[in-house]
mmCIF file of the N, C-alpha and C atoms, coordinates in Angstrom:
data_MODEL
# 
_entry.id   MODEL 
# 
loop_
_atom_site.group_PDB 
_atom_site.id 
_atom_site.type_symbol 
_atom_site.label_atom_id 
_atom_site.label_alt_id 
_atom_site.label_comp_id 
_atom_site.label_asym_id 
_atom_site.label_entity_id 
_atom_site.label_seq_id 
_atom_site.pdbx_PDB_ins_code 
_atom_site.Cartn_x 
_atom_site.Cartn_y 
_atom_site.Cartn_z 
_atom_site.occupancy 
_atom_site.B_iso_or_equiv 
_atom_site.pdbx_formal_charge 
_atom_site.auth_seq_id 
_atom_site.auth_comp_id 
_atom_site.auth_asym_id 
_atom_site.auth_atom_id 
_atom_site.pdbx_PDB_model_num 
ATOM 1   N N  . UNK A 1 1  ? -31.167 -83.084 -51.721 1.00 0.00 ? 1  UNK A N  1 
ATOM 2   C CA . UNK A 1 1  ? -30.855 -82.158 -51.476 1.00 0.00 ? 1  UNK A CA 1 
ATOM 3   C C  . UNK A 1 1  ? -30.285 -81.019 -49.790 1.00 0.00 ? 1  UNK A C  1 
ATOM 4   N N  . UNK A 1 2  ? -28.725 -80.516 -49.647 1.00 0.00 ? 2  UNK A N  1 
ATOM 5   C CA . UNK A 1 2  ? -29.011 -79.767 -48.289 1.00 0.00 ? 2  UNK A CA 1 
ATOM 6   C C  . UNK A 1 2  ? -29.739 -78.110 -48.393 1.00 0.00 ? 2  UNK A C  1 
ATOM 7   N N  . UNK A 1 3  ? -29.452 -77.654 -47.615 1.00 0.00 ? 3  UNK A N  1 
ATOM 8   C CA . UNK A 1 3  ? -30.298 -76.361 -47.385 1.00 0.00 ? 3  UNK A CA 1 
ATOM 9   C C  . UNK A 1 3  ? -29.298 -75.353 -48.246 1.00 0.00 ? 3  UNK A C  1 
ATOM 10  N N  . UNK A 1 4  ? -27.961 -75.349 -48.417 1.00 0.00 ? 4  UNK A N  1 
ATOM 11  C CA . UNK A 1 4  ? -26.688 -74.591 -48.552 1.00 0.00 ? 4  UNK A CA 1 
ATOM 12  C C  . UNK A 1 4  ? -26.700 -74.676 -49.416 1.00 0.00 ? 4  UNK A C  1 
ATOM 13  N N  . UNK A 1 5  ? -26.857 -74.993 -51.005 1.00 0.00 ? 5  UNK A N  1 
ATOM 14  C CA . UNK A 1 5  ? -26.770 -75.043 -52.528 1.00 0.00 ? 5  UNK A CA 1 
ATOM 15  C C  . UNK A 1 5  ? -28.155 -74.356 -52.818 1.00 0.00 ? 5  UNK A C  1 
ATOM 16  N N  . UNK A 1 6  ? -29.479 -74.813 -51.794 1.00 0.00 ? 6  UNK A N  1 
ATOM 17  C CA . UNK A 1 6  ? -30.649 -73.843 -52.588 1.00 0.00 ? 6  UNK A CA 1 
ATOM 18  C C  . UNK A 1 6  ? -30.296 -72.292 -51.676 1.00 0.00 ? 6  UNK A C  1 
ATOM 19  N N  . UNK A 1 7  ? -29.913 -72.268 -50.619 1.00 0.00 ? 7  UNK A N  1 
ATOM 20  C CA . UNK A 1 7  ? -29.600 -70.837 -49.806 1.00 0.00 ? 7  UNK A CA 1 
ATOM 21  C C  . UNK A 1 7  ? -28.875 -69.854 -50.744 1.00 0.00 ? 7  UNK A C  1 
ATOM 22  N N  . UNK A 1 8  ? -28.071 -71.061 -51.638 1.00 0.00 ? 8  UNK A N  1 
ATOM 23  C CA . UNK A 1 8  ? -27.199 -69.737 -52.450 1.00 0.00 ? 8  UNK A CA 1 
ATOM 24  C C  . UNK A 1 8  ? -27.472 -69.362 -53.547 1.00 0.00 ? 8  UNK A C  1 
ATOM 25  N N  . UNK A 1 9  ? -28.367 -70.550 -54.227 1.00 0.00 ? 9  UNK A N  1 
ATOM 26  C CA . UNK A 1 9  ? -29.348 -69.609 -54.801 1.00 0.00 ? 9  UNK A CA 1 
ATOM 27  C C  . UNK A 1 9  ? -30.236 -68.655 -54.637 1.00 0.00 ? 9  UNK A C  1 
ATOM 28  N N  . UNK A 1 10 ? -30.801 -68.764 -53.328 1.00 0.00 ? 10 UNK A N  1 
ATOM 29  C CA . UNK A 1 10 ? -31.643 -67.834 -53.865 1.00 0.00 ? 10 UNK A CA 1 
ATOM 30  C C  . UNK A 1 10 ? -30.503 -66.314 -52.653 1.00 0.00 ? 10 UNK A C  1 
ATOM 31  N N  . UNK A 1 11 ? -29.866 -66.613 -52.064 1.00 0.00 ? 11 UNK A N  1 
ATOM 32  C CA . UNK A 1 11 ? -28.991 -65.542 -51.254 1.00 0.00 ? 11 UNK A CA 1 
ATOM 33  C C  . UNK A 1 11 ? -29.123 -64.696 -52.442 1.00 0.00 ? 11 UNK A C  1 
ATOM 34  N N  . UNK A 1 12 ? -28.789 -64.495 -53.249 1.00 0.00 ? 12 UNK A N  1 
ATOM 35  C CA . UNK A 1 12 ? -28.552 -63.505 -54.089 1.00 0.00 ? 12 UNK A CA 1 
ATOM 36  C C  . UNK A 1 12 ? -29.072 -62.005 -53.853 1.00 0.00 ? 12 UNK A C  1 
ATOM 37  N N  . UNK A 1 13 ? -30.362 -62.514 -54.213 1.00 0.00 ? 13 UNK A N  1 
ATOM 38  C CA . UNK A 1 13 ? -31.353 -61.280 -53.476 1.00 0.00 ? 13 UNK A CA 1 
ATOM 39  C C  . UNK A 1 13 ? -31.332 -60.746 -52.643 1.00 0.00 ? 13 UNK A C  1 
ATOM 40  N N  . UNK A 1 14 ? -30.532 -61.420 -51.523 1.00 0.00 ? 14 UNK A N  1 
ATOM 41  C CA . UNK A 1 14 ? -30.755 -60.818 -50.267 1.00 0.00 ? 14 UNK A CA 1 
ATOM 42  C C  . UNK A 1 14 ? -30.638 -59.195 -49.889 1.00 0.00 ? 14 UNK A C  1 
ATOM 43  N N  . UNK A 1 15 ? -31.211 -58.623 -49.118 1.00 0.00 ? 15 UNK A N  1 
ATOM 44  C CA . UNK A 1 15 ? -31.484 -57.266 -48.526 1.00 0.00 ? 15 UNK A CA 1 
ATOM 45  C C  . UNK A 1 15 ? -32.462 -56.809 -49.793 1.00 0.00 ? 15 UNK A C  1 
ATOM 46  N N  . UNK A 1 16 ? -33.346 -56.816 -50.616 1.00 0.00 ? 16 UNK A N  1 
ATOM 47  C CA . UNK A 1 16 ? -33.897 -56.714 -51.813 1.00 0.00 ? 16 UNK A CA 1 
ATOM 48  C C  . UNK A 1 16 ? -35.327 -56.679 -51.685 1.00 0.00 ? 16 UNK A C  1 
ATOM 49  N N  . UNK A 1 17 ? -36.069 -56.527 -51.910 1.00 0.00 ? 17 UNK A N  1 
ATOM 50  C CA . UNK A 1 17 ? -37.526 -56.068 -52.106 1.00 0.00 ? 17 UNK A CA 1 
ATOM 51  C C  . UNK A 1 17 ? -37.926 -57.479 -52.382 1.00 0.00 ? 17 UNK A C  1 
ATOM 52  N N  . UNK A 1 18 ? -37.114 -58.416 -52.982 1.00 0.00 ? 18 UNK A N  1 
ATOM 53  C CA . UNK A 1 18 ? -38.182 -59.587 -53.270 1.00 0.00 ? 18 UNK A CA 1 
ATOM 54  C C  . UNK A 1 18 ? -38.114 -60.152 -52.058 1.00 0.00 ? 18 UNK A C  1 
ATOM 55  N N  . UNK A 1 19 ? -37.317 -60.498 -51.276 1.00 0.00 ? 19 UNK A N  1 
ATOM 56  C CA . UNK A 1 19 ? -36.872 -61.068 -50.071 1.00 0.00 ? 19 UNK A CA 1 
ATOM 57  C C  . UNK A 1 19 ? -38.079 -60.433 -48.940 1.00 0.00 ? 19 UNK A C  1 
ATOM 58  N N  . UNK A 1 20 ? -38.234 -59.622 -49.271 1.00 0.00 ? 20 UNK A N  1 
ATOM 59  C CA . UNK A 1 20 ? -39.146 -58.460 -47.816 1.00 0.00 ? 20 UNK A CA 1 
ATOM 60  C C  . UNK A 1 20 ? -40.473 -58.873 -48.131 1.00 0.00 ? 20 UNK A C  1 
ATOM 61  N N  . UNK A 1 21 ? -41.072 -59.363 -49.963 1.00 0.00 ? 21 UNK A N  1 
ATOM 62  C CA . UNK A 1 21 ? -42.657 -59.742 -49.901 1.00 0.00 ? 21 UNK A CA 1 
ATOM 63  C C  . UNK A 1 21 ? -42.451 -61.443 -49.617 1.00 0.00 ? 21 UNK A C  1 
ATOM 64  N N  . UNK A 1 22 ? -41.122 -61.665 -48.643 1.00 0.00 ? 22 UNK A N  1 
ATOM 65  C CA . UNK A 1 22 ? -41.900 -63.220 -48.754 1.00 0.00 ? 22 UNK A CA 1 
ATOM 66  C C  . UNK A 1 22 ? -40.623 -63.544 -47.950 1.00 0.00 ? 22 UNK A C  1 
ATOM 67  N N  . UNK A 1 23 ? -41.946 -63.072 -46.497 1.00 0.00 ? 23 UNK A N  1 
ATOM 68  C CA . UNK A 1 23 ? -40.716 -63.456 -45.697 1.00 0.00 ? 23 UNK A CA 1 
ATOM 69  C C  . UNK A 1 23 ? -40.365 -65.323 -44.297 1.00 0.00 ? 23 UNK A C  1 
ATOM 70  N N  . UNK A 1 24 ? -41.128 -65.520 -44.861 1.00 0.00 ? 24 UNK A N  1 
ATOM 71  C CA . UNK A 1 24 ? -40.930 -66.716 -45.492 1.00 0.00 ? 24 UNK A CA 1 
ATOM 72  C C  . UNK A 1 24 ? -39.172 -67.649 -46.223 1.00 0.00 ? 24 UNK A C  1 
ATOM 73  N N  . UNK A 1 25 ? -39.168 -67.009 -47.492 1.00 0.00 ? 25 UNK A N  1 
ATOM 74  C CA . UNK A 1 25 ? -38.286 -67.213 -47.787 1.00 0.00 ? 25 UNK A CA 1 
ATOM 75  C C  . UNK A 1 25 ? -36.972 -66.423 -47.548 1.00 0.00 ? 25 UNK A C  1 
ATOM 76  N N  . UNK A 1 26 ? -37.160 -65.317 -46.681 1.00 0.00 ? 26 UNK A N  1 
ATOM 77  C CA . UNK A 1 26 ? -35.960 -64.858 -45.622 1.00 0.00 ? 26 UNK A CA 1 
ATOM 78  C C  . UNK A 1 26 ? -35.853 -65.210 -45.030 1.00 0.00 ? 26 UNK A C  1 
ATOM 79  N N  . UNK A 1 27 ? -36.349 -65.856 -43.596 1.00 0.00 ? 27 UNK A N  1 
ATOM 80  C CA . UNK A 1 27 ? -36.146 -66.570 -43.202 1.00 0.00 ? 27 UNK A CA 1 
ATOM 81  C C  . UNK A 1 27 ? -35.372 -68.033 -43.375 1.00 0.00 ? 27 UNK A C  1 
ATOM 82  N N  . UNK A 1 28 ? -35.786 -68.415 -44.587 1.00 0.00 ? 28 UNK A N  1 
ATOM 83  C CA . UNK A 1 28 ? -35.385 -69.567 -45.037 1.00 0.00 ? 28 UNK A CA 1 
ATOM 84  C C  . UNK A 1 28 ? -33.341 -69.369 -45.413 1.00 0.00 ? 28 UNK A C  1 
ATOM 85  N N  . UNK A 1 29 ? -33.411 -68.387 -45.976 1.00 0.00 ? 29 UNK A N  1 
ATOM 86  C CA . UNK A 1 29 ? -32.169 -67.608 -46.319 1.00 0.00 ? 29 UNK A CA 1 
ATOM 87  C C  . UNK A 1 29 ? -31.243 -67.627 -45.329 1.00 0.00 ? 29 UNK A C  1 
ATOM 88  N N  . UNK A 1 30 ? -32.288 -66.693 -44.350 1.00 0.00 ? 30 UNK A N  1 
ATOM 89  C CA . UNK A 1 30 ? -31.044 -66.496 -43.148 1.00 0.00 ? 30 UNK A CA 1 
ATOM 90  C C  . UNK A 1 30 ? -30.562 -67.825 -42.835 1.00 0.00 ? 30 UNK A C  1 
ATOM 91  N N  . UNK A 1 31 ? -31.505 -68.475 -42.269 1.00 0.00 ? 31 UNK A N  1 
ATOM 92  C CA . UNK A 1 31 ? -31.426 -70.072 -41.194 1.00 0.00 ? 31 UNK A CA 1 
ATOM 93  C C  . UNK A 1 31 ? -29.807 -70.491 -42.597 1.00 0.00 ? 31 UNK A C  1 
ATOM 94  N N  . UNK A 1 32 ? -29.900 -70.389 -43.509 1.00 0.00 ? 32 UNK A N  1 
ATOM 95  C CA . UNK A 1 32 ? -28.945 -70.643 -44.235 1.00 0.00 ? 32 UNK A CA 1 
ATOM 96  C C  . UNK A 1 32 ? -27.578 -70.315 -44.245 1.00 0.00 ? 32 UNK A C  1 
ATOM 97  N N  . UNK A 1 33 ? -27.840 -69.344 -44.341 1.00 0.00 ? 33 UNK A N  1 
ATOM 98  C CA . UNK A 1 33 ? -26.490 -68.234 -44.418 1.00 0.00 ? 33 UNK A CA 1 
ATOM 99  C C  . UNK A 1 33 ? -25.680 -68.230 -42.797 1.00 0.00 ? 33 UNK A C  1 
ATOM 100 N N  . UNK A 1 34 ? -26.888 -68.198 -41.728 1.00 0.00 ? 34 UNK A N  1 
ATOM 101 C CA . UNK A 1 34 ? -25.729 -69.179 -40.374 1.00 0.00 ? 34 UNK A CA 1 
ATOM 102 C C  . UNK A 1 34 ? -25.598 -70.232 -40.084 1.00 0.00 ? 34 UNK A C  1 
ATOM 103 N N  . UNK A 1 35 ? -25.565 -70.939 -41.607 1.00 0.00 ? 35 UNK A N  1 
ATOM 104 C CA . UNK A 1 35 ? -24.815 -72.544 -41.082 1.00 0.00 ? 35 UNK A CA 1 
ATOM 105 C C  . UNK A 1 35 ? -23.371 -72.781 -41.253 1.00 0.00 ? 35 UNK A C  1 
ATOM 106 N N  . UNK A 1 36 ? -22.542 -72.763 -40.164 1.00 0.00 ? 36 UNK A N  1 
ATOM 107 C CA . UNK A 1 36 ? -21.160 -72.613 -40.083 1.00 0.00 ? 36 UNK A CA 1 
ATOM 108 C C  . UNK A 1 36 ? -20.969 -73.550 -41.806 1.00 0.00 ? 36 UNK A C  1 
ATOM 109 N N  . UNK A 1 37 ? -21.248 -74.633 -41.951 1.00 0.00 ? 37 UNK A N  1 
ATOM 110 C CA . UNK A 1 37 ? -20.889 -74.934 -43.185 1.00 0.00 ? 37 UNK A CA 1 
ATOM 111 C C  . UNK A 1 37 ? -20.992 -73.889 -44.598 1.00 0.00 ? 37 UNK A C  1 
ATOM 112 N N  . UNK A 1 38 ? -21.729 -73.474 -44.810 1.00 0.00 ? 38 UNK A N  1 
ATOM 113 C CA . UNK A 1 38 ? -22.657 -72.503 -45.546 1.00 0.00 ? 38 UNK A CA 1 
ATOM 114 C C  . UNK A 1 38 ? -21.397 -71.373 -45.189 1.00 0.00 ? 38 UNK A C  1 
ATOM 115 N N  . UNK A 1 39 ? -21.183 -70.522 -44.380 1.00 0.00 ? 39 UNK A N  1 
ATOM 116 C CA . UNK A 1 39 ? -20.454 -69.437 -44.624 1.00 0.00 ? 39 UNK A CA 1 
ATOM 117 C C  . UNK A 1 39 ? -18.915 -70.172 -44.527 1.00 0.00 ? 39 UNK A C  1 
ATOM 118 N N  . UNK A 1 40 ? -18.239 -71.165 -44.012 1.00 0.00 ? 40 UNK A N  1 
ATOM 119 C CA . UNK A 1 40 ? -17.618 -72.015 -44.656 1.00 0.00 ? 40 UNK A CA 1 
ATOM 120 C C  . UNK A 1 40 ? -16.793 -71.893 -46.289 1.00 0.00 ? 40 UNK A C  1 
ATOM 121 N N  . UNK A 1 41 ? -17.853 -72.506 -46.681 1.00 0.00 ? 41 UNK A N  1 
ATOM 122 C CA . UNK A 1 41 ? -18.531 -72.652 -48.281 1.00 0.00 ? 41 UNK A CA 1 
ATOM 123 C C  . UNK A 1 41 ? -18.188 -71.009 -49.511 1.00 0.00 ? 41 UNK A C  1 
ATOM 124 N N  . UNK A 1 42 ? -18.648 -70.226 -48.269 1.00 0.00 ? 42 UNK A N  1 
ATOM 125 C CA . UNK A 1 42 ? -18.727 -68.802 -48.625 1.00 0.00 ? 42 UNK A CA 1 
ATOM 126 C C  . UNK A 1 42 ? -17.383 -68.342 -48.577 1.00 0.00 ? 42 UNK A C  1 
ATOM 127 N N  . UNK A 1 43 ? -16.705 -68.745 -48.115 1.00 0.00 ? 43 UNK A N  1 
ATOM 128 C CA . UNK A 1 43 ? -15.768 -67.941 -47.554 1.00 0.00 ? 43 UNK A CA 1 
ATOM 129 C C  . UNK A 1 43 ? -15.136 -68.552 -48.951 1.00 0.00 ? 43 UNK A C  1 
ATOM 130 N N  . UNK A 1 44 ? -14.180 -69.590 -48.736 1.00 0.00 ? 44 UNK A N  1 
ATOM 131 C CA . UNK A 1 44 ? -13.767 -70.458 -49.710 1.00 0.00 ? 44 UNK A CA 1 
ATOM 132 C C  . UNK A 1 44 ? -13.875 -70.166 -50.950 1.00 0.00 ? 44 UNK A C  1 
ATOM 133 N N  . UNK A 1 45 ? -15.081 -69.843 -51.508 1.00 0.00 ? 45 UNK A N  1 
ATOM 134 C CA . UNK A 1 45 ? -15.332 -69.496 -52.910 1.00 0.00 ? 45 UNK A CA 1 
ATOM 135 C C  . UNK A 1 45 ? -14.673 -67.655 -52.804 1.00 0.00 ? 45 UNK A C  1 
ATOM 136 N N  . UNK A 1 46 ? -15.154 -66.741 -51.701 1.00 0.00 ? 46 UNK A N  1 
ATOM 137 C CA . UNK A 1 46 ? -14.690 -65.588 -52.218 1.00 0.00 ? 46 UNK A CA 1 
ATOM 138 C C  . UNK A 1 46 ? -13.125 -65.412 -51.805 1.00 0.00 ? 46 UNK A C  1 
ATOM 139 N N  . UNK A 1 47 ? -12.681 -65.945 -51.416 1.00 0.00 ? 47 UNK A N  1 
ATOM 140 C CA . UNK A 1 47 ? -11.065 -66.463 -51.948 1.00 0.00 ? 47 UNK A CA 1 
ATOM 141 C C  . UNK A 1 47 ? -11.002 -67.039 -53.013 1.00 0.00 ? 47 UNK A C  1 
ATOM 142 N N  . UNK A 1 48 ? -11.218 -67.819 -53.521 1.00 0.00 ? 48 UNK A N  1 
ATOM 143 C CA . UNK A 1 48 ? -10.929 -68.163 -54.951 1.00 0.00 ? 48 UNK A CA 1 
ATOM 144 C C  . UNK A 1 48 ? -11.521 -67.167 -55.525 1.00 0.00 ? 48 UNK A C  1 
ATOM 145 N N  . UNK A 1 49 ? -12.143 -66.740 -55.910 1.00 0.00 ? 49 UNK A N  1 
ATOM 146 C CA . UNK A 1 49 ? -12.203 -65.142 -56.597 1.00 0.00 ? 49 UNK A CA 1 
ATOM 147 C C  . UNK A 1 49 ? -11.554 -64.175 -56.484 1.00 0.00 ? 49 UNK A C  1 
ATOM 148 N N  . UNK A 1 50 ? -10.840 -63.980 -54.985 1.00 0.00 ? 50 UNK A N  1 
ATOM 149 C CA . UNK A 1 50 ? -9.964  -63.047 -54.719 1.00 0.00 ? 50 UNK A CA 1 
ATOM 150 C C  . UNK A 1 50 ? -8.559  -63.674 -55.516 1.00 0.00 ? 50 UNK A C  1 
ATOM 151 N N  . UNK A 1 51 ? -8.633  -64.925 -55.103 1.00 0.00 ? 51 UNK A N  1 
ATOM 152 C CA . UNK A 1 51 ? -7.142  -65.087 -55.594 1.00 0.00 ? 51 UNK A CA 1 
ATOM 153 C C  . UNK A 1 51 ? -6.712  -65.080 -57.206 1.00 0.00 ? 51 UNK A C  1 
ATOM 154 N N  . UNK A 1 52 ? -8.433  -65.543 -58.244 1.00 0.00 ? 52 UNK A N  1 
ATOM 155 C CA . UNK A 1 52 ? -8.112  -65.811 -59.474 1.00 0.00 ? 52 UNK A CA 1 
ATOM 156 C C  . UNK A 1 52 ? -8.154  -63.606 -60.053 1.00 0.00 ? 52 UNK A C  1 
ATOM 157 N N  . UNK A 1 53 ? -9.027  -62.822 -58.905 1.00 0.00 ? 53 UNK A N  1 
ATOM 158 C CA . UNK A 1 53 ? -8.632  -61.498 -59.098 1.00 0.00 ? 53 UNK A CA 1 
ATOM 159 C C  . UNK A 1 53 ? -6.940  -60.629 -59.453 1.00 0.00 ? 53 UNK A C  1 
ATOM 160 N N  . UNK A 1 54 ? -6.482  -61.652 -58.687 1.00 0.00 ? 54 UNK A N  1 
ATOM 161 C CA . UNK A 1 54 ? -5.350  -61.366 -58.316 1.00 0.00 ? 54 UNK A CA 1 
ATOM 162 C C  . UNK A 1 54 ? -4.634  -60.106 -57.498 1.00 0.00 ? 54 UNK A C  1 
# 
């Protein structure tokens, strides 16, 4: 399994107190979110949501 899907599952609480209590996990999420493939996938998903919202 690649880091992308796992980072996506954990990314929901980004900026929350949950990640503040787990610096290892916060660093992992940050690395995953910084990956070019993650950014492309996230942008594509956001664009799909925006199209559906019309």
